[in-house]
C-alpha positions in Angstrom: 176.3 78.0 -107.8 174.9 80.8 -106.3 177.2 83.2 -104.3 177.9 81.9 -100.6 177.5 85.4 -98.8 173.5 86.5 -98.2 172.4 90.2 -97.1 169.6 91.6 -94.6 166.9 88.6 -94.1 168.9 86.0 -96.5 166.5 84.7 -98.4 167.2 85.8 -102.0 171.1 85.6 -103.5 172.5 89.4 -104.2 173.0 90.7 -106.9 176.7 89.7 -108.1 179.1 91.8 -110.2 182.6 90.8 -111.1 185.4 93.1 -111.3 188.3 91.0 -112.0 191.1 88.9 -110.6 194.7 89.0 -110.0 197.1 86.3 -108.9 198.7 86.4 -105.9 201.6 83.7 -105.3 200.3 81.9 -108.3 196.8 81.9 -107.0 193.3 83.6 -108.0 192.3 86.6 -105.9 188.9 87.4 -107.4 187.0 90.6 -106.8 183.4 91.4 -107.0 180.4 93.2 -105.4 177.4 91.5 -103.9 174.5 93.8 -103.6 177.3 96.7 -104.0 179.6 95.4 -101.5 182.9 94.8 -102.4 184.3 91.3 -101.8 187.8 89.8 -102.3 188.1 85.8 -102.0 191.3 84.0 -102.8 191.5 80.0 -103.1 194.0 78.0 -102.1 194.9 74.1 -102.1 194.6 72.2 -98.7 198.3 70.8 -98.0 196.4 67.2 -98.3 195.2 68.0 -101.8 191.9 66.8 -100.7 190.1 70.2 -101.2 190.4 74.0 -100.7 190.6 76.9 -98.4 188.2 80.0 -100.1 189.2 83.0 -98.2 187.0 86.2 -98.0 187.2 89.9 -97.0 184.1 92.1 -97.7 183.7 95.5 -95.7 180.1 96.1 -94.8 178.2 99.1 -93.5 177.4 98.9 -89.6 174.6 96.8 -88.4 174.4 95.0 -92.1 174.0 91.4 -91.1 175.6 89.0 -93.9 174.7 85.2 -93.5 176.5 82.3 -94.7 174.7 80.2 -97.0 176.3 77.5 -99.0 174.3 75.5 -101.5 174.0 71.4 -100.9 177.2 70.0 -102.2 176.9 66.1 -102.2 180.6 65.1 -102.8 182.1 67.7 -100.3 182.3 68.7 -96.5 182.3 72.5 -95.8 183.5 74.1 -92.7 184.5 77.5 -91.5 188.6 78.1 -90.7 187.7 77.4 -87.3 186.2 74.0 -87.9 182.1 74.8 -87.3 180.5 72.9 -90.1 178.2 74.2 -93.2 176.0 72.6 -94.5 172.7 73.2 -96.8 170.3 75.7 -95.0 173.1 76.2 -92.2 173.5 79.9 -91.6 176.4 81.7 -89.6 175.4 85.8 -88.9 178.2 88.4 -88.5 177.8 92.0 -87.9 178.9 94.5 -90.6 182.3 95.9 -90.6 185.3 93.8 -91.8 184.9 90.6 -92.1 187.6 88.1 -92.8 186.8 84.3 -92.6 187.8 81.1 -94.5 185.6 78.2 -95.7 187.4 74.6 -96.1 185.8 72.6 -98.8 187.0 69.0 -98.6 186.3 66.0 -100.8 184.0 63.3 -98.5 
C-alpha cells in the first residue's frame, strides 16, 4: 500500500522514511517523513469495532499542496472525519502549514 498523501502534482508516491513509533494510550503513533516532510499518524479503533480512524498531523511549507490519494480498498469505505468520501483517484487538496485531519476506514 502506498502512502495516502501526495505533494505537488500528486502523480508519484512520495519518498517514505520511517522514524519510529510510540504507544499512546495503548495505540501506536507512527512517525515518518514523506519527501522530507515530517508526518505523525495515530490509529484508533472505531467504537462499533467495524473499522478504525487514521489521524494525521503534518507540517508543510506555506504554498505546498498536499493531496489525499487513497489506494482502492475493495473491502472498505474511506471518508474524511467530516464524512466526505475518499475513493480510488479521489483527491482532496489542502494548502501548506500545519495540517491535521482524520480518515475513517470502515468495512463494507
